[in-house]
C-alpha positions as CSV (number, residue, x, y, z in Angstrom):
1,M,34.0,32.6,17.4
2,T,30.7,33.9,18.7
3,L,28.9,36.1,16.1
4,T,29.5,40.0,17.0
5,I,26.8,42.8,16.6
6,P,27.7,45.5,17.5
7,F,24.0,46.7,18.7
8,D,23.1,50.6,20.0
9,N,19.5,50.9,19.5
10,T,18.0,54.2,19.6
11,Y,14.5,53.6,18.8
12,A,14.1,51.1,21.2
13,R,14.6,54.3,23.6
14,L,11.4,56.1,22.1
15,G,9.5,53.7,24.6
16,T,6.9,51.4,24.6
17,G,4.5,53.8,22.5
18,F,6.6,53.2,19.2
19,Y,6.3,49.4,19.2
20,A,5.4,46.3,20.7
21,N,8.5,44.1,22.3
22,Q,8.7,40.6,20.8
23,L,11.3,37.3,20.6
24,P,11.7,35.9,17.5
25,V,9.7,32.3,17.5
26,P,12.5,29.6,17.0
27,V,11.9,27.3,14.0
28,K,12.7,23.5,13.3
29,A,15.9,23.1,11.6
30,P,17.9,26.5,10.3
31,E,19.6,26.5,7.7
32,L,21.8,29.0,6.2
33,L,21.1,29.8,2.6
34,A,23.0,33.3,2.3
35,F,25.5,35.4,3.9
36,N,26.3,38.7,2.7
37,G,30.1,39.1,3.5
38,D,30.5,42.3,1.8
39,L,27.7,43.9,3.5
40,A,28.6,42.6,7.1
41,Q,31.8,43.7,7.1
42,I,30.2,47.3,6.0
43,L,28.0,46.6,9.6
44,R,31.0,45.6,11.1
45,V,29.0,42.4,11.8
46,S,32.1,39.6,12.5
47,G,32.2,36.1,13.6
48,G,30.8,33.2,13.6
49,E,30.7,29.8,12.4
50,T,27.7,28.8,9.8
51,A,25.7,26.9,12.1
52,E,25.3,29.8,14.5
53,M,24.4,32.4,12.2
54,A,21.9,29.9,10.9
55,Q,20.9,30.1,14.6
56,V,21.0,33.9,14.6
57,F,19.0,34.8,11.3
58,A,16.4,32.1,11.4
59,G,15.6,33.7,14.6
60,N,16.1,30.7,16.8
61,T,18.8,32.7,18.6
62,V,18.8,36.6,19.8
63,P,22.7,38.1,19.6
64,D,23.9,40.1,22.8
65,G,23.1,43.2,22.4
66,A,19.8,43.0,20.4
67,E,16.6,44.6,21.9
68,P,13.8,42.6,19.5
69,L,10.4,44.6,19.0
70,A,7.8,45.2,16.2
71,Q,7.2,48.4,14.8
72,L,3.8,50.4,15.2
73,Y,2.7,52.0,12.2
74,A,-0.7,52.7,9.8
75,G,-1.4,53.3,6.7
76,H,-3.3,54.4,3.0
77,Q,-3.1,50.6,1.3
78,F,-4.8,51.7,-2.1
79,G,-5.6,54.8,-1.3
80,N,-7.5,53.3,1.9
81,F,-6.5,54.3,5.7
82,N,-5.7,51.7,7.9
83,P,-5.3,53.2,11.2
84,Q,-3.2,50.3,12.5
85,L,-0.5,47.8,11.2
86,G,3.0,47.7,12.5
87,D,5.3,45.0,11.7
88,G,3.2,41.7,11.4
89,R,5.8,39.1,10.2
90,A,8.9,41.2,11.1
91,L,11.2,42.7,14.3
92,L,14.0,45.1,14.4
93,L,16.8,43.1,16.3
94,G,18.1,46.7,16.5
95,E,21.0,49.4,15.3
96,V,24.6,49.4,14.4
97,T,26.7,52.1,13.5
98,G,28.3,50.7,10.4
99,A,32.0,51.2,9.3
100,D,31.1,54.2,6.7
101,G,29.5,55.9,9.7
102,Q,26.5,55.3,8.6
103,R,23.7,54.0,11.0
104,Y,21.6,50.7,10.2
105,D,18.7,48.7,11.0
106,I,19.1,45.0,11.1
107,Q,15.6,43.1,10.8
108,L,14.5,39.8,10.5
109,K,11.6,39.1,8.2
110,G,9.0,36.0,8.6
111,S,10.4,35.2,12.1
112,G,6.8,34.7,13.4
113,P,4.0,36.2,14.5
114,T,3.4,39.8,16.4
115,A,1.1,42.0,18.1
116,F,0.6,43.1,14.9
117,S,-0.4,40.5,12.7
118,R,-3.5,40.3,12.5
119,N,-4.3,36.4,12.9
120,G,-1.7,35.9,10.2
121,D,1.3,33.3,11.1
122,G,4.0,35.9,10.9
123,R,6.1,33.5,8.5
124,A,7.5,34.1,5.1
125,W,8.0,31.6,2.2
126,I,11.2,30.8,0.4
127,G,10.0,32.6,-2.8
128,P,9.9,35.8,-1.3
129,V,12.4,35.9,0.7
130,L,15.0,35.1,-2.1
131,R,13.2,37.5,-4.5
132,E,13.8,40.4,-2.2
133,Y,17.6,39.4,-1.6
134,V,18.1,39.6,-5.3
135,V,16.3,42.6,-6.3
136,S,17.7,44.2,-3.2
137,E,21.0,44.0,-4.0
138,A,20.8,44.4,-7.6
139,M,19.1,47.5,-7.0
140,H,21.9,48.7,-4.3
141,A,24.8,47.8,-7.6
142,L,22.4,49.7,-9.8
143,G,23.4,52.7,-7.3
144,I,19.9,52.9,-6.2
145,P,18.5,53.9,-2.5
146,T,17.5,50.4,-0.7
147,T,17.4,48.4,2.2
148,R,19.9,45.7,1.3
149,A,20.1,41.5,2.7
150,L,22.1,40.3,5.0
151,A,21.5,37.2,5.3
152,A,19.0,34.3,4.2
153,A,18.0,31.3,6.7
154,A,15.5,28.6,5.6
155,T,13.6,27.2,8.8
156,G,12.9,23.7,7.7
157,E,9.1,24.1,8.1
158,T,6.1,24.5,6.2
159,V,4.3,27.4,5.3
160,W,0.9,27.2,4.0
161,R,0.4,30.0,1.1
162,E,-1.9,28.6,-1.7
163,G,-0.1,25.3,-0.6
164,G,2.8,23.8,1.4
165,K,6.0,25.6,0.6
166,P,9.1,25.9,2.8
167,G,9.8,28.7,5.3
168,A,12.8,30.9,5.4
169,V,13.9,34.5,7.0
170,L,15.3,37.1,5.2
171,T,17.9,39.5,7.2
172,R,17.4,43.2,6.1
173,V,19.1,46.3,6.6
174,A,17.6,49.8,5.9
175,A,18.7,52.9,6.9
176,S,15.1,53.2,8.8
177,H,12.7,51.5,8.9
178,L,10.8,54.9,9.5
179,R,7.7,55.1,7.3
180,V,4.9,57.7,5.9
181,G,2.9,55.5,8.0
182,T,4.7,55.5,11.2
183,F,3.7,59.1,11.4
184,Q,-0.2,58.7,10.2
185,V,-0.3,56.6,13.1
186,F,0.1,59.1,16.2
187,A,-1.5,62.1,14.1
188,S,-4.7,59.6,13.4
189,R,-4.3,58.9,17.4
190,G,-4.1,62.4,18.1
191,Q,-1.1,61.2,20.1
192,I,1.0,64.6,19.4
193,E,3.7,64.0,21.9
194,N,4.9,60.9,20.3
195,L,4.5,62.5,17.1
196,K,6.6,65.4,17.9
197,A,9.4,62.7,19.5
198,L,8.9,60.5,16.1
199,T,9.9,63.3,13.9
200,D,12.7,65.3,16.4
201,Y,14.1,61.6,15.9
202,A,13.8,61.4,12.5
203,I,15.4,64.7,11.8
204,R,18.4,63.5,14.3
205,R,18.7,60.1,12.3
206,H,18.5,61.0,8.7
207,Y,17.9,65.0,8.0
208,P,19.6,66.7,10.6
209,E,20.5,70.1,8.8
210,A,16.2,69.9,8.4
211,D,14.6,72.6,10.3
212,G,11.5,71.2,12.4
213,P,8.5,69.4,10.8
214,M,8.2,71.2,7.4
215,G,12.2,71.1,7.1
216,L,11.7,67.2,7.5
217,L,9.4,67.4,4.9
218,R,11.2,69.1,2.2
219,A,13.8,66.8,3.0
220,V,12.0,63.5,2.6
221,R,10.2,65.6,-0.8
222,D,13.8,65.8,-2.3
223,A,14.8,62.3,-1.1
224,Q,12.4,60.6,-3.1
225,S,12.0,62.5,-5.6
226,K,15.5,61.6,-6.5
227,L,14.2,57.5,-6.1
228,I,11.1,57.7,-8.1
229,A,13.4,58.7,-11.2
230,A,15.9,56.5,-10.5
231,W,12.9,53.7,-10.5
232,M,12.0,55.1,-14.0
233,S,15.0,54.9,-15.3
234,V,15.0,51.3,-14.9
235,G,12.0,49.9,-15.6
236,F,11.1,49.1,-12.0
237,I,8.0,49.1,-11.0
238,H,7.5,48.8,-7.2
239,G,3.6,47.2,-7.2
240,V,2.9,48.0,-3.7
241,M,3.4,52.4,-3.2
242,N,1.4,52.5,-0.2
243,T,2.1,55.0,2.5
244,D,3.6,51.7,4.9
245,N,6.1,51.2,2.1
246,C,7.1,54.3,2.0
247,A,10.7,55.2,3.7
248,I,11.0,58.8,4.8
249,S,14.7,57.6,4.4
250,G,14.5,57.6,0.7
251,E,15.4,54.0,0.4
252,T,13.3,51.2,-1.8
253,I,11.6,48.7,0.9
254,D,9.5,46.2,0.8
255,Y,10.2,44.2,-2.4
256,G,6.4,42.3,-2.6
257,P,4.8,42.7,-6.1
258,C,7.9,44.5,-7.0
259,A,9.3,43.8,-11.1
260,F,11.3,45.2,-13.8
261,M,9.5,46.0,-17.4
262,D,10.6,43.6,-20.3
263,V,8.6,45.4,-22.9
264,Y,8.1,49.1,-22.4
265,H,4.9,50.4,-21.8
266,P,3.9,52.9,-19.6
267,N,0.6,51.5,-18.3
268,T,2.7,48.1,-16.9
269,V,1.2,46.7,-14.2
270,F,2.6,43.3,-12.8
271,S,0.7,43.4,-8.6
272,S,-2.0,41.1,-8.4
273,I,-3.6,43.2,-6.2
274,D,-3.0,46.0,-8.2
275,R,-6.5,45.4,-10.2
276,T,-7.0,49.3,-11.1
277,G,-3.3,49.8,-12.4
278,R,-3.2,52.8,-8.8
279,Y,0.9,52.0,-9.0
280,A,1.2,51.1,-12.6
281,Y,4.6,52.3,-13.8
282,S,3.9,55.2,-15.4
283,N,1.7,56.3,-11.8
284,Q,4.6,56.5,-9.9
285,P,5.6,60.1,-9.9
286,D,1.7,61.0,-8.5
287,I,1.8,58.1,-6.3
288,A,5.0,59.7,-5.0
289,V,3.5,63.1,-4.8
290,W,-0.1,61.7,-3.1
291,N,1.7,59.8,-0.1
292,L,4.7,63.5,0.8
293,A,0.9,64.9,0.9
294,Q,-0.2,61.9,3.5
295,L,3.0,62.6,5.3
296,A,2.8,66.4,5.7
297,T,-1.3,65.9,6.6
298,A,0.3,63.8,9.8
299,L,3.3,66.5,10.4
300,I,1.2,69.4,10.4
301,Q,-0.6,68.2,13.5
302,Q,2.0,69.2,15.8
303,M,2.4,72.7,14.6
304,D,1.7,75.8,16.9
305,D,0.0,77.2,13.7
306,P,-1.7,74.5,11.8
307,Q,-2.9,77.0,9.3
308,E,0.5,77.9,8.6
309,G,1.8,74.8,8.4
310,V,-0.8,73.9,6.1
311,E,0.5,76.9,3.6
312,E,3.9,76.2,3.5
313,A,3.6,72.5,3.4
314,T,1.0,73.0,0.6
315,E,4.3,75.0,-1.2
316,I,6.8,72.3,-0.7
317,V,4.5,69.3,-1.7
318,H,3.0,71.3,-5.2
319,A,6.9,71.0,-6.2
320,M,7.4,67.7,-6.2
321,P,6.2,66.7,-9.7
322,G,8.7,69.8,-10.9
323,L,11.5,68.5,-8.7
324,M,10.9,64.6,-10.1
325,Q,10.1,65.7,-13.8
326,S,13.6,67.6,-13.6
327,E,15.2,64.3,-11.5
328,W,14.1,61.9,-14.6
329,L,14.7,64.3,-17.3
330,T,18.2,63.9,-15.7
331,R,18.5,60.0,-15.7
332,F,17.5,59.6,-19.3
333,R,19.5,62.8,-21.0
334,A,22.3,60.1,-19.4
335,K,20.7,56.9,-21.3
336,L,20.7,58.5,-24.1
337,G,25.0,59.6,-23.3
338,I,23.9,63.6,-23.0
339,S,25.6,65.1,-20.1
340,S,24.3,69.2,-21.1
341,E,21.0,70.9,-21.1
342,Q,18.9,71.9,-24.1
343,A,15.6,73.3,-24.4
344,G,13.8,70.1,-26.9
345,D,15.3,67.4,-24.8
346,K,12.3,66.2,-22.5
347,E,10.4,66.1,-26.3
348,L,13.6,63.8,-27.7
349,V,13.1,61.4,-24.5
350,T,9.8,61.0,-24.5
351,G,9.8,60.4,-28.4
352,L,11.8,57.7,-27.9
353,L,9.6,56.1,-25.8
354,T,6.6,56.5,-27.6
355,R,8.2,54.6,-30.7
356,M,9.6,51.9,-27.6
357,A,6.0,51.7,-26.7
358,E,4.5,51.4,-30.3
359,G,7.6,49.1,-31.6
360,Q,7.8,46.7,-28.2
361,A,10.9,47.1,-27.4
362,D,12.7,45.5,-24.6
363,F,13.5,48.5,-22.0
364,T,16.4,47.5,-20.8
365,N,18.0,45.3,-24.0
366,M,17.1,48.6,-26.4
367,F,18.8,51.5,-23.9
368,S,22.1,49.1,-23.0
369,A,22.2,48.9,-27.0
370,L,21.9,52.5,-28.0
371,W,26.2,53.3,-27.3
372,G,26.8,49.6,-29.2
373,G,24.9,50.9,-32.4
374,T,22.6,48.3,-32.2
375,A,19.3,49.5,-31.1
376,R,16.8,49.0,-33.9
377,D,17.2,45.7,-33.9
378,H,14.8,45.7,-30.4
379,F,12.3,47.3,-32.4
380,L,8.7,45.7,-34.8
381,D,9.6,48.2,-37.4
382,P,13.0,49.6,-37.0
383,A,12.5,52.5,-39.6
384,A,10.7,53.8,-36.6
385,F,13.7,54.4,-34.4
386,D,15.8,55.2,-37.6
387,A,13.5,58.5,-37.8
388,W,14.3,59.1,-34.4
389,Q,18.4,58.3,-34.5
390,Q,18.7,61.5,-36.7
391,D,17.4,63.8,-33.8
392,W,19.4,61.9,-31.6
393,A,22.8,62.0,-33.4
394,A,21.8,65.8,-33.6
395,R,21.6,66.5,-30.5
396,L,25.0,64.4,-29.8
397,E,27.4,66.5,-31.7
398,G,29.7,68.1,-29.1
399,E,28.8,65.9,-26.3
400,P,32.2,65.0,-24.4
401,D,31.6,61.4,-24.7
402,P,28.6,59.9,-24.7
403,A,29.7,56.2,-25.2
404,Q,30.9,56.5,-21.4
405,V,27.8,57.7,-20.3
406,M,25.4,55.8,-21.7
407,R,27.7,52.9,-20.5
408,Q,27.4,54.1,-16.8
409,A,24.0,54.9,-17.3
410,N,22.2,52.1,-18.7
411,P,22.9,48.4,-17.3
412,V,23.5,45.6,-19.5
413,F,21.6,42.9,-16.6
414,I,18.3,43.2,-14.9
415,P,16.8,40.7,-12.4
416,R,14.5,39.8,-15.3
417,N,11.2,38.3,-13.8
418,H,11.0,34.7,-15.8
419,R,14.3,34.2,-14.7
420,I,13.4,35.1,-10.7
421,E,10.4,32.8,-11.6
422,E,12.8,29.9,-12.7
423,M,15.3,30.6,-9.9
424,I,12.6,30.2,-7.0
425,A,11.2,27.1,-8.6
426,A,14.5,25.4,-8.2
427,A,15.5,26.8,-5.0
428,V,12.3,24.8,-3.6
429,E,13.5,21.7,-5.0
430,G,16.4,22.3,-2.9
431,D,19.0,23.7,-6.3
432,F,20.4,27.5,-5.9
433,A,22.5,27.4,-8.1
434,L,20.5,30.1,-9.9
435,F,20.0,32.2,-7.0
436,H,23.7,32.7,-6.5
437,R,24.8,33.1,-9.9
438,M,21.7,35.9,-10.5
439,N,23.4,37.4,-7.3
440,E,27.2,36.8,-8.7
441,V,26.0,38.7,-12.4
442,L,23.9,41.2,-10.9
443,A,26.7,42.6,-8.7
444,R,28.3,44.1,-11.6
445,P,25.1,45.5,-14.0
446,F,26.9,47.6,-16.3
447,E,29.3,45.3,-17.0
448,D,29.3,42.9,-20.3
449,Q,29.6,39.8,-19.3
450,P,29.1,37.3,-22.2
451,E,29.2,34.4,-20.0
452,H,26.4,34.8,-18.9
453,A,23.8,36.6,-22.1
454,A,21.1,34.0,-21.0
455,L,20.2,36.6,-18.2
456,M,20.0,38.9,-20.3
457,R,17.1,37.6,-23.0
458,P,14.0,38.7,-22.7
459,P,11.4,36.1,-22.1
460,L,10.1,33.6,-24.6
461,P,6.1,33.8,-24.8
462,E,5.6,31.3,-22.7
463,E,7.7,32.8,-19.9
464,V,6.0,36.1,-19.7
465,V,5.5,36.7,-15.8
466,K,1.7,38.3,-16.4
467,A,1.3,39.0,-12.5
468,T,3.3,38.9,-9.3
469,F,2.4,38.6,-5.9
470,C,2.8,39.7,-2.1
471,G,4.1,36.8,-0.6
472,T,2.3,38.1,2.9
């Protein structure tokens, strides 16, 4: 049976000013490494033998109805504006309307050079492909808005990244690939008609209830506020929150140097290219506000009365810290088993986090142990937890079902950095057992899975991952 993908490509209808048409560059020996059957059902992708899927998801065969294109965008990278970026190693095959009624992009990542590659080879090696597959699917299972992985395919070719690495292609699925940087490129060029067309398209696709550019800005603010609070609640660090990596849909996008914290510390940084800590764990809320301000600056350019737009946009952006704080507190209340709101809740949460940082507590394991009564064992000085625990116990009085609330808010399993590195090292040698095991376990992150307890273990000193890399 032939692989069938029911494409309906609205972005391609915006015109060539928004993208460059581009075919994927064929590879030597495509091999299907993974295929997400559950996601395929949602996308209404059907049919196809393994060999055919390998050809399609490695980029050797363009399926019927696809209109491959590389999207144009700009972006602030570590605070510095680059007026033209664009998909340098990715191609949007097209869009589908899923069985759930939602519209999705299907994109190949690592499919060869494009008009926006800037002398790059347009390829990806197997490490970043498997990392994004595992982490994005884990984020989905955690209930955090995210792009997802439909397939991973080996290319049979060597990619050169500090030595030769086996090549691979990821098939990524997103609500869309519209970024803050997509708006910035047209605003910076003064292409107001394109900016208006993009704004109208984004509203129709994502926020049909939004009223004009400022309505869109407000909707993006609300979605991003929830997203960042969700990241913080599981100890996730994106690592490269440039405006070209900020999706207006409110999804997590681009899992380059991302990581989950082991030992809690608010200033934790993993990204090898983040030398100043701009995108440290605790800085993520502030950066989200900064990114929203860049979107506001772009959207204002199309308004009839720019000054009126500045005033309204300023009000919208200035409200974001309070919204994120509220979302953050709701998330962390739940992690403590608290459903109601009381004065002093913020102090209760921050008091625990301060003790965790001082006591070098593992973020995930400490919170998941709260409802099991063994949280104190995760502190260098358990007495520090005991002092806080008295206030916590008093706060829980009258709460309906703290244990159940905590179980639903505190994952037992996360994609541990050292396990991901172990998985990648094995895959380079042709062993994908840990890759498949991690996907299986992380699909049920809130469930006790005693047979997989090893995946809960924090790294030994010699296993600690001190830096993660982009993979470009």
